[in-house]
MARRO-830513 format. One record per residue (C-alpha): x negated, z negated, y; chain; residue number from 1; residue in three letters. Coordinates in nm, 3 decimals, decimal comma, always signed. Layout:
N
      east        up     north   chaine   num   residu
         X         Z         Y        A   NUM      ALA
...
//
This chain:
340
      east        up     north   chaine   num   residu
    +1,050    +0,388    -0,332        A     1      MET
    +0,783    +0,221    -0,560        A     2      ALA
    +0,609    -0,046    -0,487        A     3      SER
    +0,279    +0,061    -0,318        A     4      ILE
    +0,106    -0,233    -0,433        A     5      LEU
    +0,065    -0,030    -0,765        A     6      THR
    +0,056    +0,288    -0,664        A     7      CYS
    -0,218    +0,584    -0,570        A     8      GLY
    -0,472    +0,796    -0,558        A     9      THR
    -0,687    +0,553    -0,691        A    10      ILE
    -0,708    +0,281    -0,954        A    11      GLY
    -0,708    -0,078    -0,879        A    12      MET
    -1,047    -0,139    -0,909        A    13      ASN
    -1,196    +0,106    -0,654        A    14      ALA
    -1,512    +0,066    -0,435        A    15      GLN
    -1,399    +0,139    -0,089        A    16      PRO
    -1,655    +0,376    +0,034        A    17      ASN
    -1,903    +0,234    +0,354        A    18      ASN
    -1,695    +0,384    +0,630        A    19      ALA
    -1,338    +0,221    +0,464        A    20      PHE
    -1,518    -0,051    +0,425        A    21      ALA
    -1,643    -0,043    +0,815        A    22      ASN
    -1,299    +0,097    +0,910        A    23      MET
    -1,090    -0,225    +0,767        A    24      ILE
    -1,390    -0,425    +0,945        A    25      ALA
    -1,241    -0,299    +1,239        A    26      ALA
    -0,905    -0,374    +1,152        A    27      ALA
    -0,949    -0,732    +1,111        A    28      ILE
    -1,086    -0,850    +1,458        A    29      LYS
    -0,700    -0,787    +1,601        A    30      ALA
    -0,548    -1,068    +1,675        A    31      PRO
    -0,319    -1,210    +1,531        A    32      SER
    +0,060    -1,506    +1,592        A    33      GLY
    -0,160    -1,828    +1,492        A    34      HIS
    -0,463    -1,601    +1,364        A    35      ASN
    -0,253    -1,608    +1,003        A    36      THR
    -0,413    -1,201    +0,953        A    37      GLN
    -0,182    -1,072    +0,845        A    38      PRO
    -0,250    -0,762    +0,691        A    39      TRP
    -0,358    -0,630    +0,377        A    40      LYS
    -0,515    -0,273    +0,281        A    41      PHE
    -0,509    -0,045    -0,014        A    42      LYS
    -0,769    +0,207    +0,047        A    43      ILE
    -0,702    +0,608    -0,160        A    44      GLY
    -0,961    +0,863    -0,144        A    45      ASN
    -0,838    +1,002    +0,206        A    46      ASN
    -0,631    +0,687    +0,294        A    47      TYR
    -0,617    +0,354    +0,389        A    48      ILE
    -0,212    +0,161    +0,323        A    49      ASP
    -0,187    -0,138    +0,629        A    50      VAL
    +0,043    -0,364    +0,474        A    51      LEU
    +0,216    -0,685    +0,577        A    52      PRO
    +0,091    -1,009    +0,413        A    53      ASP
    +0,456    -1,173    +0,436        A    54      LEU
    +0,285    -1,501    +0,274        A    55      SER
    +0,132    -1,523    +0,629        A    56      ALA
    +0,496    -1,536    +0,750        A    57      THR
    +0,505    -1,782    +1,081        A    58      LEU
    +0,879    -1,914    +0,951        A    59      ASN
    +0,937    -2,181    +1,272        A    60      VAL
    +0,811    -1,941    +1,525        A    61      VAL
    +0,834    -1,585    +1,406        A    62      ASP
    +1,106    -1,606    +1,132        A    63      SER
    +1,215    -1,265    +1,182        A    64      ASP
    +0,888    -1,171    +1,130        A    65      ARG
    +0,863    -0,985    +1,498        A    66      ARG
    +0,551    -1,092    +1,556        A    67      GLU
    +0,329    -1,017    +1,228        A    68      LEU
    +0,464    -0,701    +1,287        A    69      TYR
    +0,325    -0,679    +1,637        A    70      ILE
    -0,013    -0,831    +1,447        A    71      SER
    +0,011    -0,547    +1,209        A    72      LEU
    -0,008    -0,265    +1,482        A    73      GLY
    -0,302    -0,430    +1,649        A    74      THR
    -0,513    -0,417    +1,311        A    75      ALA
    -0,389    -0,025    +1,252        A    76      ILE
    -0,489    +0,069    +1,626        A    77      GLU
    -0,806    -0,114    +1,574        A    78      ASN
    -0,822    +0,098    +1,200        A    79      LEU
    -0,740    +0,428    +1,402        A    80      CYS
    -1,023    +0,345    +1,684        A    81      ILE
    -1,271    +0,262    +1,431        A    82      ALA
    -1,244    +0,609    +1,264        A    83      ALA
    -1,364    +0,766    +1,536        A    84      THR
    -1,694    +0,589    +1,524        A    85      HIS
    -1,687    +0,677    +1,137        A    86      GLU
    -1,628    +1,118    +1,245        A    87      SER
    -1,247    +1,068    +1,044        A    88      TYR
    -0,916    +1,158    +1,288        A    89      THR
    -0,647    +0,925    +1,134        A    90      ALA
    -0,285    +1,016    +1,141        A    91      GLN
    -0,040    +0,697    +1,124        A    92      PRO
    +0,268    +0,712    +0,948        A    93      GLU
    +0,496    +0,410    +0,901        A    94      ILE
    +0,696    +0,355    +0,656        A    95      LEU
    +0,877    +0,194    +0,397        A    96      LYS
    +0,906    -0,066    +0,051        A    97      ASP
    +1,199    -0,190    -0,034        A    98      SER
    +1,128    -0,472    +0,162        A    99      SER
    +0,886    -0,401    +0,441        A   100      PHE
    +0,708    -0,163    +0,651        A   101      TYR
    +0,354    -0,024    +0,633        A   102      TYR
    +0,125    +0,193    +0,780        A   103      ALA
    -0,049    +0,502    +0,580        A   104      HIS
    -0,356    +0,652    +0,760        A   105      ILE
    -0,450    +0,992    +0,627        A   106      ALA
    -0,812    +0,989    +0,661        A   107      LEU
    -1,040    +1,354    +0,777        A   108      SER
    -1,336    +1,360    +0,810        A   109      HIS
    -1,519    +1,586    +1,049        A   110      SER
    -1,833    +1,622    +1,271        A   111      GLU
    -1,646    +1,681    +1,546        A   112      ASN
    -1,462    +1,373    +1,595        A   113      VAL
    -1,508    +1,185    +1,961        A   114      LYS
    -1,562    +0,833    +1,909        A   115      GLU
    -1,336    +0,623    +2,106        A   116      SER
    -1,404    +0,479    +2,471        A   117      PRO
    -1,286    +0,180    +2,281        A   118      LEU
    -1,434    +0,129    +2,026        A   119      TYR
    -1,725    -0,072    +2,139        A   120      ALA
    -1,454    -0,378    +2,309        A   121      SER
    -1,325    -0,433    +1,918        A   122      ILE
    -1,634    -0,715    +1,912        A   123      ALA
    -1,591    -0,803    +2,220        A   124      LYS
    -1,228    -0,848    +2,225        A   125      ARG
    -1,119    -1,210    +2,242        A   126      GLN
    -0,793    -1,395    +2,332        A   127      THR
    -0,950    -1,651    +2,576        A   128      ASN
    -0,716    -1,901    +2,675        A   129      ARG
    -0,895    -2,096    +2,951        A   130      SER
    -0,830    -2,132    +3,326        A   131      VAL
    -0,928    -1,833    +3,499        A   132      TYR
    -1,185    -1,795    +3,837        A   133      GLU
    -0,872    -1,711    +4,019        A   134      LYS
    -1,006    -1,413    +4,125        A   135      ARG
    -0,786    -1,107    +4,196        A   136      VAL
    -0,746    -0,794    +3,980        A   137      ILE
    -0,798    -0,527    +4,249        A   138      THR
    -0,443    -0,294    +4,304        A   139      HIS
    -0,727    +0,012    +4,178        A   140      ASP
    -0,781    -0,167    +3,827        A   141      THR
    -0,451    -0,199    +3,749        A   142      ILE
    -0,436    +0,140    +3,848        A   143      ALA
    -0,658    +0,224    +3,518        A   144      LEU
    -0,447    -0,021    +3,358        A   145      LEU
    -0,110    +0,219    +3,399        A   146      GLN
    -0,295    +0,528    +3,302        A   147      GLN
    -0,323    +0,334    +2,953        A   148      VAL
    -0,076    +0,555    +2,701        A   149      THR
    +0,157    +0,307    +2,486        A   150      PRO
    +0,335    +0,389    +2,222        A   151      GLU
    +0,695    +0,611    +2,287        A   152      GLN
    +0,965    +0,371    +2,392        A   153      GLY
    +0,680    +0,088    +2,441        A   154      ILE
    +0,683    -0,025    +2,860        A   155      HIS
    +0,368    -0,192    +3,005        A   156      PHE
    +0,453    -0,407    +3,329        A   157      TYR
    +0,233    -0,550    +3,544        A   158      PHE
    +0,311    -0,865    +3,878        A   159      TYR
    +0,076    -1,024    +4,061        A   160      ALA
    +0,028    -1,383    +4,125        A   161      ASN
    +0,236    -1,504    +4,446        A   162      GLY
    +0,591    -1,222    +4,350        A   163      THR
    +0,858    -1,327    +4,300        A   164      GLU
    +0,855    -1,206    +3,948        A   165      THR
    +0,566    -1,351    +3,834        A   166      PHE
    +0,669    -1,715    +3,981        A   167      ASN
    +0,996    -1,625    +3,797        A   168      TRP
    +0,813    -1,508    +3,428        A   169      LEU
    +0,642    -1,841    +3,470        A   170      ALA
    +0,919    -2,078    +3,522        A   171      ASN
    +1,067    -1,908    +3,185        A   172      GLU
    +0,704    -2,006    +3,044        A   173      ILE
    +0,738    -2,333    +3,118        A   174      TYR
    +1,146    -2,339    +3,007        A   175      LYS
    +0,972    -2,228    +2,644        A   176      GLY
    +0,778    -2,523    +2,610        A   177      ASN
    +1,077    -2,764    +2,680        A   178      GLY
    +1,225    -2,578    +2,393        A   179      ILE
    +0,963    -2,579    +2,153        A   180      GLN
    +0,757    -2,884    +2,254        A   181      MET
    +1,091    -3,085    +2,157        A   182      SER
    +1,102    -2,928    +1,798        A   183      ASN
    +0,924    -3,147    +1,540        A   184      PRO
    +0,947    -2,795    +1,262        A   185      LYS
    +0,777    -2,556    +1,554        A   186      PHE
    +0,459    -2,894    +1,592        A   187      LYS
    +0,357    -2,864    +1,223        A   188      GLU
    +0,406    -2,536    +1,190        A   189      GLU
    +0,151    -2,535    +1,507        A   190      LEU
    -0,057    -2,834    +1,328        A   191      LEU
    -0,109    -2,692    +1,027        A   192      ASN
    -0,251    -2,321    +1,119        A   193      TRP
    -0,521    -2,567    +1,348        A   194      MET
    -0,876    -2,575    +1,296        A   195      ARG
    -1,033    -2,915    +1,442        A   196      PHE
    -1,375    -2,812    +1,376        A   197      ASN
    -1,647    -2,595    +1,274        A   198      LYS
    -1,621    -2,640    +0,935        A   199      GLY
    -1,284    -2,670    +0,878        A   200      GLN
    -1,289    -2,323    +1,099        A   201      ALA
    -1,547    -2,158    +0,882        A   202      GLU
    -1,362    -2,260    +0,555        A   203      LYS
    -1,082    -2,128    +0,593        A   204      GLN
    -1,181    -1,842    +0,804        A   205      GLY
    -0,861    -1,813    +0,965        A   206      ASN
    -0,552    -1,992    +1,186        A   207      GLY
    -0,648    -2,162    +1,592        A   208      LEU
    -1,026    -2,255    +1,676        A   209      TYR
    -1,001    -2,561    +1,904        A   210      THR
    -1,330    -2,483    +2,065        A   211      SER
    -1,184    -2,143    +2,133        A   212      ALA
    -0,941    -2,319    +2,299        A   213      MET
    -1,170    -2,491    +2,522        A   214      GLY
    -1,149    -2,842    +2,323        A   215      ALA
    -1,442    -3,010    +2,219        A   216      PRO
    -1,521    -3,015    +1,742        A   217      SER
    -1,433    -3,321    +1,595        A   218      LEU
    -1,343    -3,425    +1,223        A   219      PRO
    -0,960    -3,363    +1,177        A   220      SER
    -0,881    -3,720    +1,109        A   221      ALA
    -0,957    -3,774    +1,456        A   222      ILE
    -0,865    -3,457    +1,643        A   223      ALA
    -0,546    -3,423    +1,473        A   224      LYS
    -0,366    -3,733    +1,627        A   225      PRO
    -0,520    -3,678    +1,931        A   226      ILE
    -0,392    -3,261    +1,946        A   227      VAL
    -0,083    -3,422    +1,795        A   228      LYS
    -0,010    -3,665    +2,160        A   229      SER
    -0,068    -3,343    +2,370        A   230      PHE
    +0,252    -3,178    +2,186        A   231      LEU
    +0,513    -3,280    +2,439        A   232      ASN
    +0,721    -3,049    +2,688        A   233      PRO
    +0,541    -3,240    +3,018        A   234      LYS
    +0,173    -3,217    +2,834        A   235      ALA
    +0,191    -2,866    +2,804        A   236      GLN
    +0,357    -2,737    +3,099        A   237      ASN
    +0,083    -2,948    +3,300        A   238      LYS
    -0,171    -2,713    +3,079        A   239      SER
    -0,013    -2,431    +3,134        A   240      ASP
    +0,034    -2,449    +3,448        A   241      LYS
    -0,345    -2,462    +3,598        A   242      LYS
    -0,380    -2,154    +3,396        A   243      LYS
    -0,105    -1,915    +3,484        A   244      ILE
    -0,144    -2,060    +3,822        A   245      GLU
    -0,519    -1,932    +3,764        A   246      SER
    -0,456    -1,605    +3,675        A   247      SER
    -0,445    -1,296    +3,872        A   248      SER
    -0,108    -1,118    +3,694        A   249      HIS
    +0,132    -1,155    +3,426        A   250      LEU
    +0,163    -0,834    +3,169        A   251      MET
    +0,513    -0,768    +2,963        A   252      LEU
    +0,551    -0,540    +2,724        A   253      ILE
    +0,897    -0,426    +2,588        A   254      THR
    +1,047    -0,158    +2,377        A   255      ALA
    +1,325    +0,052    +2,382        A   256      ASP
    +1,436    -0,048    +1,991        A   257      ASN
    +1,426    -0,356    +1,851        A   258      ASN
    +1,310    -0,322    +1,509        A   259      ASN
    +1,000    -0,331    +1,237        A   260      SER
    +0,934    +0,010    +1,380        A   261      GLN
    +0,916    -0,093    +1,762        A   262      SER
    +0,724    -0,424    +1,757        A   263      TRP
    +0,420    -0,199    +1,522        A   264      ILE
    +0,446    -0,015    +1,796        A   265      ALA
    +0,468    -0,246    +2,065        A   266      VAL
    +0,095    -0,434    +1,853        A   267      GLY
    -0,063    -0,103    +1,869        A   268      ARG
    +0,011    -0,027    +2,285        A   269      SER
    -0,100    -0,394    +2,330        A   270      LEU
    -0,461    -0,359    +2,122        A   271      GLU
    -0,467    +0,016    +2,307        A   272      ARG
    -0,372    -0,218    +2,659        A   273      LEU
    -0,628    -0,559    +2,565        A   274      ILE
    -0,965    -0,288    +2,420        A   275      LEU
    -0,936    -0,154    +2,793        A   276      THR
    -0,901    -0,472    +2,993        A   277      THR
    -1,218    -0,627    +2,724        A   278      THR
    -1,444    -0,303    +2,862        A   279      LYS
    -1,289    -0,398    +3,241        A   280      LEU
    -1,478    -0,748    +3,193        A   281      GLY
    -1,068    -0,796    +3,243        A   282      ILE
    -0,975    -1,127    +2,985        A   283      VAL
    -0,622    -1,203    +2,871        A   284      ASN
    -0,408    -1,434    +2,694        A   285      ALA
    -0,016    -1,480    +2,554        A   286      TYR
    +0,275    -1,692    +2,679        A   287      GLU
    +0,478    -1,555    +2,462        A   288      ASN
    +0,748    -1,885    +2,443        A   289      GLN
    +0,994    -1,698    +2,642        A   290      PRO
    +0,963    -1,362    +2,396        A   291      CYS
    +0,953    -1,605    +2,124        A   292      GLU
    +1,263    -1,788    +2,196        A   293      LEU
    +1,475    -1,481    +2,325        A   294      ASN
    +1,535    -1,711    +2,668        A   295      ILE
    +1,439    -1,379    +2,866        A   296      LEU
    +1,662    -1,070    +2,686        A   297      SER
    +1,974    -1,107    +2,911        A   298      GLU
    +1,805    -1,243    +3,215        A   299      GLU
    +1,581    -0,978    +3,168        A   300      LEU
    +1,843    -0,714    +3,167        A   301      ARG
    +2,041    -0,869    +3,474        A   302      SER
    +1,765    -0,936    +3,677        A   303      GLN
    +1,491    -0,650    +3,631        A   304      LEU
    +1,605    -0,386    +3,702        A   305      LYS
    +1,355    -0,165    +3,616        A   306      ASP
    +1,337    -0,306    +3,218        A   307      ILE
    +1,687    -0,270    +3,195        A   308      HIS
    +1,805    -0,253    +2,837        A   309      ASN
    +1,470    -0,304    +2,729        A   310      GLU
    +1,350    -0,600    +2,495        A   311      TYR
    +1,100    -0,813    +2,603        A   312      PRO
    +0,821    -0,852    +2,304        A   313      ASP
    +0,491    -0,960    +2,476        A   314      MET
    +0,372    -1,182    +2,784        A   315      LEU
    +0,049    -1,197    +2,862        A   316      LEU
    -0,170    -1,374    +3,170        A   317      ARG
    -0,475    -1,153    +3,252        A   318      LEU
    -0,773    -1,252    +3,478        A   319      GLY
    -1,128    -1,309    +3,501        A   320      TYR
    -1,347    -1,611    +3,290        A   321      SER
    -1,622    -1,660    +3,047        A   322      LYS
    -1,621    -1,565    +2,708        A   323      PRO
    -1,519    -1,891    +2,501        A   324      MET
    -1,595    -1,931    +2,169        A   325      PRO
    -1,449    -1,640    +1,892        A   326      TYR
    -1,183    -1,763    +1,656        A   327      SER
    -1,250    -1,732    +1,310        A   328      PRO
    -1,177    -1,451    +1,020        A   329      ARG
    -1,164    -1,415    +0,634        A   330      ARG
    -1,407    -1,209    +0,455        A   331      ASN
    -1,352    -0,869    +0,440        A   332      ILE
    -1,296    -0,873    +0,085        A   333      ASP
    -0,998    -1,072    +0,074        A   334      SER
    -0,823    -0,870    +0,277        A   335      PHE
    -0,859    -0,563    +0,011        A   336      ILE
    -0,604    -0,503    -0,271        A   337      LEU
    -0,806    -0,284    -0,483        A   338      ASN
    -1,095    -0,372    -0,442        A   339      LYS
    -1,371    -0,423    -0,713        A   340      LYS
//
């Protein structure tokens, strides 16, 4: 197949219409690993291609690009939901270029398209890394979340605080911290993506904004050594223990397969779920260390019969909290490949 960067129904100097630009603006509000925003968009007369930006690969924590493709899936889902707001139906198809997978999203305009009930949550969704309020999500509310339909081959599991599986998963998180926070390359990569003050966050437009993580905004020269001193297993586990104990549930997302197409499906399913939690006033944050390190795989297959032979891809904590500052986003023009 020819490279999709040089083919299409419109030329490289084409201008997106307002509806397509609005869809992309919604897509880039999706979550991504370290807020790398690893996506590009190519616009045609009746389609948008969503491509991975491989230059944003996290080579240490995500060497197989699993989380990059999950991030791509979250952007695809947002774009498809936003299409309904613009009176378009979106039909995504996952295709393969010579070196990566991407989504070709065919778009058809119709006045009969009904807006998705999740559209309003796109602008409100955020990753909330604070200590939560220790409020319990009720069984009825969890039942509503269980009604969210994931992509084929993707599965959701919810574990209440205090249950045996919740405690076991928490220990796996602490184990993951011990491994990652003892790895100098992991810590260097993490620090490189941290934005320590408002000016730096606005200039870069990406990365982990410390104010969104509950830390004060400080000059980089002061903040970086302070943050670096806390990047160790003991400090990280102390912080995560407070956060996990304040959460109502842990949620695990698994997949039947372990490949790029499946990871994109995980991302679409994840975004569908967390937009629903946003609508219900529930916040979330990622505790994905065990999945990143693959330390759950064999143990989960042997200990959790309900997910036998499934691949654990995402681990989140859920609960209630006040909103935090939002993470930065780059300008939309920087994502569009054929912007005039």
